N, C-alpha and C positions, 0 to 999 in steps of 0.2 A: 225591487220593493225599497225604500227605506228603514231600517231599524234602526230601534234609540239605542244602540250603540256597538260596535263592532272589537273583538279579543282578539288583541294579532298577537298568535304565542296561546299554545292550550296545555303548557305546564300546571306544572299545583297555584304559584300565582294567578297566570290567565285563568283558572278554572276558579278557585276561590271568588275568581272577581267574576266571573259570570253567575257565580249560585248566587251570592244576593242579587246581580239586577234580577235572574227570570226568578225571582222566591217573592219579585215584588209585580207579574208577572210585565215583563219587561223586553223584545223583541230584543235579540240580541244571537250575532252570531262571529263566533268563533272559528278561527281561522290560524291552523295549526303545519307546522311543520318536519314535525316531528320525530326534533333531535334536542330531549331533556340531557341536560347538560350534567347530573349526576347517570345516563345511558349507561357508563362501563362497572355501574356498583352496582350488586349484585344485595347488598342491606344498607336501610338508610335507621340512623340511628338517632334518637333525640326526642322524636317527632312523639307526643305524648300520643296514646291509644293505638301507635305502629312502631314501635323498639323493637326493630331488627328484622321487620318486615319488606319484602322487596320492593325498593323503589317500580318501576312496574305493576305492579299490583297495585301497588296506592296510586297510581298515573290509570290504572282503566279502571278502575274500583269509580272512580272521582267520575270518567265521561259516562259511567255509564250512567252514576246515581244522574249529570249533569242531564241526558239525552233520556230519561224517563221526563221534563218537562217541557211542556209541546211549543214554548216558546223561545226555546233553545233551537239555532241550526247550526250545525257544528261544516266540516267542510277543512280536508286535509290538501294542506296543499304550501304554497311560496308567495308569500307576500312580499315584493320586490319594491314600490312606491304607493306612499300616501299622500296628501293632498288637498286640500279644500280649507272651509273654518267653519265652525261654532256650527252646526246644526246642520251644518251639510260638504259633511267631510266623504271621499273617495279613496279604496283602498285597490290596489289592483296584483293582483298571483302573477307569478310563472308564469301558471297553467291556461291566462288569461282570461281568466274572471274578473269582476266591478263588480264591487258593490257599493252600497255608498249609506249611509249613517249618520244619525245628529250626536253620539258623540265615539269617541275613540278612543282605546286603551292598550297599550301598549308593556303588555307582558312578553319580552322579546328573549329573555335571558341576557347572557353573557358566554362571546368565547373565552379561554383561557390562554392567555400563549404560554408558554413555561419555558425553565432558563431549557439553550438549548444541548441538553444534553443526553445523546446519545441513549436508548434505551428507556427514558422515564418518561415518553408518552405514552410508549404499551403495556402501562404499569401504571399509569394514569385514572385512579379510582379501585383501582385493584391492589398494590400494593401502596400507591405514591397518593398520596391526599393532601387536603387545603385543612380541613375546619378540624380541629384536637377534640372539638366535643361532639364530633359525628363519629371518629373510627379511633381517636385515643382508647379509650379503653380497651376493645380488645388486643390490642397492641399487651395485652397484659405486665404490664411493667417491663417490659421486653428494652433493647434498645434503640433508641430512635434517631433517624436522622434528618436532619434539616441541610436542606439546601440555598444557599443565597438565590435570591434575583431581586427583591426589592427593601429600600430602605428599614421596612418594618420589621424583614427576615429575622432579624438580631432577637426581637421583641419575640420572633412565632416561636426560636427557638428558649427565650427563655419561660415562656407559660408551656409551652412542651415537657421542661419536667418536672410539672405537676403528671402524667404517664411516665415518664419511664430515663430511664442513662440520655443523655443527649448525645449526640457529637452533631456541631454546629460546623460547615458549611459556606464558604464566602466564597471560593470558586471563583473570585474575579469580578464579582458583580457586587459585593458589599464590602466596604473600609471603612475595617473597626476602628473606630478613639479608644484612648485611654478609660474614659465613664465607661464605653461601652462594654468591651473587657471585663473589666474589674465585677459588672453588672451580670455576665452570661457569668464570670467565676465563681458570685458568691452564690449564685443561682446551683451551682453543681455541672454547668454545659461545660464537653470539651472543646476546644475549639482546631481544627481540620486544614492547616494550612493550603495545605497541595492541592492541585486544581483534578477536579472529574477527570479521568476517561472515557467511563460509560458502567452504565448498571446493568445486571443481569444475573440471574438468578431470581429469587424471590424479592429480593431486595439486599443487593451487593455492592459497591458500590467500589470499582476499580479503579484505583488512583493510578496519576500520570504516572508516579517512579512502583508503577506494580503493585505498592502492598492492596487488600482484598480487607474489606471490613463489611460485618455481612448484618444486618440490621432484622427486628420485629416488620417495620415498616416504617417511608422517607413521607418527608415535607417536605414543602413548597409556599411560596404565596403567591404565582400566579399574577402579572399584571392580566384585567379585566378591562375589556371592549364590548359596546352591544356589537351582541351578536349578527347584525343585521346593517344595514346605513338606514332606514326607514329612518328614523324619528329623523335623523340629518335633510331628508331628505325635506321632513316636513316645515321644517323650523328650528326645529326643539333645541333650548340650547342643551351645552351636556356641560359638566364641570369634572374638574379633579378631584381625585383620591384617592389616600394612603394604597387600594388598592387596586385605581387605572380610572376609566375612564366612565361615569354612568348620567344618564337622564336628570339633567335637574328640574324636582318637581317643591313644590309647596308642601303646607302640611294637607292638602287635600287630596297631595296625587297629580296635582293637574302642573301636565306642564306651561313651557313656558310660551305656548302656544295655548290658544281658552281654546277648549273645550277637547284637548288633549291631554290625557290621565297619560302615568308610566306606574307600573306595580315591578313590584320585585329583584331578581338579583339587578336588575339594565335599570335600577332606581332605588339604592340605598345599600349595605352595606355594614356589618359585613352578612353572610349570603348561609344561610341554611333552609330545608324544607318547612322546619316550623314557620320560618320570620320572613319567608316567602308567603307559605297561605295568611299568613296572619296582614302579612302587602296589603295582599289582595280584595282580603275582606274591606279594606278598611280604601281600598282604591274601590269596590264594588260599590258600597253603600256611598263616598259621594259621589261619581259618576252618579246611584241614582236617583241623588240628594240633589245636582243640579239639571236633571231633568224636572223634578219635580216642584219644581221656584221658578225656573223661568216658563211653567208653565201659568204657575202661581203670580206672574209678574215678574217675577225678583229676577239676578243674575240669571 
């Protein structure tokens, strides 16, 4: 069977895109590896109508609603390769499946490359975060530590001063010039030059000189990259952003490969559930319209 569209990735953006397509009575195959980026988080915040909800529950409910549509086919599995051209794409899974579609939509999400700080990965999504709009309010204006990772880390520390008393740790990853140091001071951000030895407890930072600083929560700006190499194997152009590498798309979310689209965290910055859902809904509608105009003799 050749589907109208295959959606690679069944998290928030992918499901939002698939929903637009099945509601247009198009045949859609979603293939999902089951690795939501926020799978470690217990609560989702800042998503209208779902503020404070368990993100796993949001995803599970969305999937159940999608599967009520007869033109939706869901497959749990990992896509390892994609090839072909507009109107004739083929994707292959690690489990040995092979599927064809007229359009391909990549919603694979990104992998977070965290600073190499002992104890940080174990607290990611629990007491260490990247998005202040998603997690800042719950820290109740307490002490916040920001760990340097990329050039925009100083900007992240300045912004987080809206949510609490901030200490910024350049940690050898960020060099502050005079202007940045002044701007941090103007925002009331303390700068701790000592390197971090490790993180333990809830969000305690142990410094190389033996001091322990306790925080309500920690933030860092990890460098992101597509979570799978499928886009590169297909030939999609990538682009650098302040947060890392993403798939390059145009206004319609089409990639450099005609007929292949991308949405969600892998194709936009910044990142949140709200933005991923919106991006997915837009991409799904654009994929549908490309099928309509093709049938009518257009592009």
